[in-house]
C-alpha positions as CSV (number, residue, x, y, z in Angstrom):
1,M,149.5,54.8,137.5
2,R,145.9,56.5,137.7
3,T,142.6,55.1,136.3
4,D,141.8,58.7,135.3
5,E,144.7,58.5,133.1
6,F,142.6,56.3,130.8
7,D,139.5,58.7,130.7
8,Y,138.1,60.3,127.6
9,D,134.9,61.9,126.6
10,L,132.6,60.1,124.3
11,P,129.3,61.4,123.1
12,A,126.8,58.8,122.8
13,T,126.2,59.6,119.2
14,F,129.9,57.8,118.4
15,I,128.4,54.7,119.8
16,A,127.7,52.2,117.0
17,Q,124.3,50.6,117.5
18,R,124.4,48.3,114.3
19,P,127.3,46.3,112.7
20,A,128.7,47.7,109.5
21,E,126.9,46.2,106.3
22,P,128.8,44.5,104.8
23,R,131.0,43.7,107.9
24,D,134.3,44.3,106.5
25,S,133.1,47.8,105.4
26,A,133.9,49.0,108.7
27,R,136.6,51.7,108.8
28,L,140.1,50.6,109.8
29,M,142.6,52.9,111.4
30,I,146.4,51.8,111.3
31,L,148.6,52.7,114.1
32,D,152.4,52.3,113.9
33,R,153.8,52.0,117.4
34,A,157.1,52.9,116.6
35,S,156.5,56.1,115.0
36,G,152.8,56.9,115.9
37,E,152.2,57.3,112.3
38,L,148.4,57.1,111.5
39,R,146.8,55.9,108.1
40,H,143.0,55.3,107.2
41,T,141.4,52.5,105.2
42,F,138.7,49.9,105.4
43,F,138.5,46.5,107.1
44,S,138.1,45.0,103.6
45,K,142.0,46.0,102.5
46,L,143.1,43.9,105.6
47,P,145.0,41.3,103.2
48,G,147.3,43.8,101.8
49,L,148.4,44.8,105.3
50,L,149.2,41.1,106.3
51,H,152.2,39.3,105.4
52,P,152.5,35.6,103.7
53,G,153.5,33.4,106.6
54,D,151.7,35.6,109.3
55,A,149.5,33.9,112.0
56,L,146.1,35.4,112.1
57,V,144.7,34.4,115.4
58,V,141.0,34.4,116.1
59,N,138.9,33.7,119.0
60,E,136.2,31.0,118.0
61,T,134.1,31.3,121.1
62,R,130.3,31.5,120.4
63,V,127.8,33.7,122.3
64,L,124.9,32.3,124.2
65,P,121.4,33.4,123.8
66,A,121.7,33.2,127.7
67,R,119.0,36.2,128.8
68,L,116.3,34.4,130.5
69,A,112.8,35.9,131.8
70,A,111.7,34.3,134.5
71,H,109.2,34.9,137.6
72,K,109.5,34.1,141.2
73,M,107.5,31.6,142.7
74,P,104.6,31.7,144.1
75,S,104.7,35.9,144.2
76,G,105.2,36.0,140.1
77,G,107.8,38.7,140.8
78,K,109.6,39.5,137.6
79,V,113.4,38.4,137.2
80,E,115.7,38.4,134.7
81,L,118.8,35.6,134.4
82,L,121.9,36.1,132.4
83,L,123.6,33.0,132.6
84,L,127.4,33.5,133.1
85,R,129.1,30.1,133.2
86,R,127.8,26.7,133.4
87,L,129.2,24.8,136.2
88,E,127.4,21.3,135.8
89,P,124.7,20.1,133.5
90,Q,122.0,21.9,135.4
91,T,123.8,24.4,137.7
92,W,125.0,27.9,136.5
93,E,126.6,30.8,137.4
94,A,124.1,33.6,136.5
95,L,123.5,37.5,137.0
96,V,120.2,37.8,138.4
97,G,118.3,41.0,137.9
98,G,115.2,41.3,140.4
99,R,114.5,42.2,144.0
100,G,114.6,39.7,146.9
101,V,116.3,37.0,144.8
102,K,118.3,35.2,147.7
103,A,119.3,31.6,148.3
104,G,116.4,29.2,148.5
105,A,114.5,31.2,145.9
106,R,112.4,29.4,143.4
107,L,112.1,30.8,140.0
108,S,109.7,29.8,136.8
109,V,111.7,30.3,133.6
110,E,109.4,31.6,130.7
111,N,108.8,28.8,128.0
112,G,111.5,26.8,130.4
113,P,111.9,24.5,133.4
114,E,112.0,25.6,137.1
115,A,115.2,26.5,139.1
116,N,116.5,27.1,142.1
117,V,118.8,29.7,143.8
118,L,121.6,27.7,145.7
119,G,123.6,30.3,146.7
120,E,124.6,33.7,146.6
121,L,128.0,35.1,144.9
122,T,129.1,38.9,144.9
123,G,126.7,41.6,143.9
124,A,123.9,40.0,141.7
125,R,125.8,36.7,140.8
126,R,124.1,33.6,142.1
127,I,124.2,30.2,141.9
128,V,121.1,28.5,140.0
129,R,120.1,25.2,139.5
130,F,117.9,24.1,136.6
131,A,115.3,21.2,137.1
132,Q,117.0,19.9,133.6
133,P,120.0,20.8,131.6
134,I,119.3,24.2,129.8
135,S,121.9,24.6,127.3
136,A,120.1,22.8,124.3
137,L,117.0,25.0,125.0
138,L,118.9,28.4,125.0
139,D,118.2,28.8,121.4
140,Q,114.4,28.7,121.9
141,I,113.8,30.4,125.2
142,G,117.1,32.8,125.5
143,E,117.9,36.2,124.1
144,M,121.0,37.4,122.7
145,P,122.8,39.5,125.9
146,L,123.7,42.9,124.2
147,P,126.3,45.5,125.9
148,P,124.3,48.0,127.8
149,Y,125.0,50.8,125.4
150,I,123.4,49.2,122.4
151,H,119.9,50.0,122.7
152,E,118.4,49.1,119.2
153,P,117.4,45.4,118.7
154,L,119.3,43.2,116.6
155,S,118.2,42.4,113.1
156,H,119.3,39.1,113.2
157,P,120.8,37.2,116.2
158,D,123.9,36.5,114.3
159,D,124.7,39.9,114.1
160,Y,126.2,39.4,117.6
161,Q,128.6,36.7,116.4
162,T,131.5,36.2,114.3
163,V,131.5,34.1,111.2
164,F,133.8,31.6,112.9
165,A,131.9,31.2,116.0
166,S,131.6,27.7,116.9
167,L,131.7,26.9,120.7
168,P,129.0,28.1,122.7
169,G,130.4,29.7,126.0
170,S,130.7,33.5,125.9
171,A,128.3,36.4,127.6
172,A,129.6,38.8,125.1
173,A,131.4,38.5,121.6
174,P,135.0,39.0,121.1
175,T,134.1,42.1,118.9
176,A,137.1,42.5,116.9
177,G,136.3,39.5,114.8
178,L,132.8,40.8,113.9
179,H,134.4,42.9,111.0
180,F,135.4,39.4,109.0
181,T,133.0,37.9,106.3
182,P,133.7,34.3,104.7
183,G,135.0,36.0,101.6
184,L,137.6,38.3,103.6
185,L,138.7,35.2,105.4
186,E,139.1,33.5,102.0
187,R,141.2,36.1,100.6
188,I,143.5,36.4,103.8
189,E,144.3,32.5,103.5
190,T,144.7,32.9,99.6
191,S,147.3,35.6,100.4
192,G,149.8,32.9,102.3
193,V,148.5,34.2,105.6
194,R,147.5,31.5,108.4
195,I,144.2,31.7,110.4
196,V,145.0,30.1,113.9
197,K,141.9,29.6,116.0
198,V,142.0,29.5,119.8
199,V,139.1,30.0,122.5
200,L,138.3,32.2,125.1
201,H,134.8,32.6,126.5
202,V,134.2,36.0,127.1
203,G,132.4,37.1,130.5
204,L,130.4,40.4,131.3
205,D,133.1,41.8,133.5
206,T,135.0,42.7,130.3
207,F,132.3,45.7,130.1
208,Q,133.2,47.1,133.4
209,P,134.8,50.1,134.1
210,V,137.8,50.2,136.7
211,T,136.5,52.0,139.7
212,E,139.7,51.7,142.0
213,A,141.6,55.1,141.6
214,D,144.9,53.0,141.0
215,P,143.9,50.7,138.0
216,R,146.4,48.1,140.1
217,R,144.0,47.7,142.8
218,H,141.0,46.3,140.2
219,A,140.2,42.8,141.0
220,I,140.4,41.4,137.5
221,H,137.9,38.8,136.2
222,T,138.8,35.2,135.2
223,E,137.9,33.5,132.0
224,W,138.4,29.9,130.6
225,C,140.5,29.8,127.6
226,R,142.6,27.2,125.4
227,V,145.2,27.3,123.1
228,S,145.3,23.8,121.4
229,P,148.6,21.9,120.4
230,E,147.8,22.7,116.6
231,A,147.3,26.5,117.4
232,A,150.7,26.4,119.3
233,L,152.2,25.0,116.5
234,A,151.0,27.4,114.2
235,V,152.4,30.4,116.4
236,N,155.7,28.8,116.9
237,Q,156.1,28.3,112.9
238,A,155.2,31.9,112.1
239,K,157.4,32.8,114.8
240,A,160.7,30.6,113.5
241,A,160.0,32.1,110.0
242,G,160.0,35.8,111.1
243,R,156.5,36.3,110.6
244,R,153.9,38.0,112.9
245,V,151.6,36.8,115.3
246,V,148.5,39.1,114.5
247,A,145.9,38.8,117.4
248,V,142.4,39.6,116.3
249,G,141.0,41.3,119.7
250,T,141.8,41.7,123.4
251,T,140.1,38.4,124.4
252,T,142.9,36.6,121.7
253,T,145.6,38.7,123.2
254,R,144.9,37.6,126.5
255,T,144.6,34.0,125.9
256,L,148.0,34.1,123.9
257,E,149.5,36.1,126.5
258,T,148.4,33.7,129.2
259,A,149.7,30.9,127.5
260,G,152.9,32.6,127.0
261,S,153.6,34.0,130.3
262,Q,156.6,31.7,131.5
263,L,158.1,31.9,128.1
264,V,161.6,32.8,128.2
265,E,163.6,33.8,125.4
266,G,163.6,31.4,122.6
267,Q,161.4,29.0,124.1
268,A,158.3,27.8,122.2
269,L,154.8,28.4,123.0
270,A,153.2,25.6,124.6
271,A,149.3,24.7,124.6
272,Y,147.6,25.6,127.4
273,E,143.8,25.2,128.8
274,G,142.4,26.6,131.8
275,A,141.7,29.9,133.7
276,S,143.1,33.3,132.7
277,D,143.3,36.0,135.3
278,L,146.1,38.0,133.5
279,Y,145.6,41.4,134.0
280,I,147.5,43.7,131.1
281,L,148.5,47.0,132.2
282,P,151.4,49.4,130.8
283,G,154.6,47.7,131.7
284,H,153.6,44.1,130.4
285,R,156.2,42.6,128.1
286,F,154.4,41.1,125.2
287,K,155.7,37.6,124.7
288,V,153.5,36.2,121.9
289,V,151.6,38.9,120.1
290,D,153.2,41.1,117.5
291,A,150.4,43.0,116.1
292,L,146.6,43.6,117.0
293,I,143.5,43.9,115.6
294,T,140.8,45.8,118.1
295,N,137.8,48.1,118.3
296,F,137.8,51.2,120.1
297,H,137.3,50.7,123.8
298,L,135.1,52.1,127.0
299,P,136.8,54.9,129.0
300,R,138.6,53.7,132.1
301,S,138.1,49.9,131.2
302,T,140.7,47.1,131.5
303,L,140.6,46.7,127.4
304,L,141.7,50.6,127.0
305,M,144.6,49.7,129.5
306,M,145.3,46.5,127.5
307,V,145.9,48.2,124.0
308,S,147.6,51.1,125.9
309,A,150.0,48.4,127.2
310,F,150.7,47.4,123.5
311,A,150.8,51.0,121.8
312,D,151.6,53.4,124.5
313,R,148.8,55.3,126.5
314,E,149.3,58.7,125.0
315,R,149.4,57.4,121.5
316,I,146.2,55.2,122.1
317,L,144.2,58.4,123.5
318,A,145.6,60.6,120.6
319,A,144.4,58.1,118.3
320,Y,140.8,58.1,119.8
321,E,140.8,61.9,119.4
322,T,141.6,61.4,115.7
323,A,138.8,58.9,115.4
324,K,136.5,61.1,116.7
325,R,137.3,64.3,114.9
326,M,137.1,61.8,111.5
327,G,133.7,60.3,112.6
328,Y,134.8,56.6,113.5
329,R,132.3,54.7,115.1
330,F,133.0,53.2,118.8
331,Y,132.5,50.0,120.7
332,S,131.2,46.8,120.1
333,F,129.7,47.4,116.5
334,G,132.1,50.3,115.6
335,D,135.4,50.4,113.5
336,A,138.5,49.0,114.1
337,M,142.2,49.7,114.7
338,L,145.2,47.7,113.5
339,I,148.3,48.2,115.9
340,L,151.7,47.3,114.2
């Protein structure tokens, strides 16, 4: 297996800069894993593609407005903090942009409290302690951390939140969920499909390309996730009825497959809460997920490798070429794919 086998060319004009309006007007490509057949429709038609009794599983994480402007004290040099993970009420793991921000540095956050850099992690990651708990202040002093390929400002901060986002903790949105509207969710439930909620707080590493020649040597990121007892029960009921577990996004897939990683044939899914360092590459045997709704992913990314594990690399890359020929929009605000 080679990383360059998951590469493809994408001109920048294909990268969506804004979400579709309305959200469910995005295009939807349907890929049949067994035959390789492709069909084309719109996301608003999703209820007709699901079956009564299916479990549609979504990630209810909420993106933190965690990009903070700061200055070094006393020099005044500019610093940018991107909060990645709260360790304690006042202490965070953060990605720090700025020169010479080492352990012991003192920072003044614009419109916020002072902070001290307690320690240095790999690369630009630092452990930062604020003078007071900062979570409640983020809506006033923070900005939404958009992916590096989105260059246009948001019309509204909620453009980068799913309609079911409720539990703050992510540095990035679970973007397959951005296509849903309240009305679409209502039609899905009315059709007899059960909407099930899990949580995975998305880290920025989700956007990092794999730089190792062999993707198996790539250091996969760790994220916190939870499958509640109620969610596990709903998944098990769908399975027992011969219905499908339809994962909305790679983050939901990672969560469900982490919880189900130790399952043996015929065993029920159990609740799970904790870290996920599951790295899904071609050859992975999916134990929980039967169908996947996902966006079109970056070349050489672990997300492209995951969907290739689910649907075969050659079929995925061929589908991407078809998407380009037909003018689909790519990445976070782009169009969607349903893999059956």
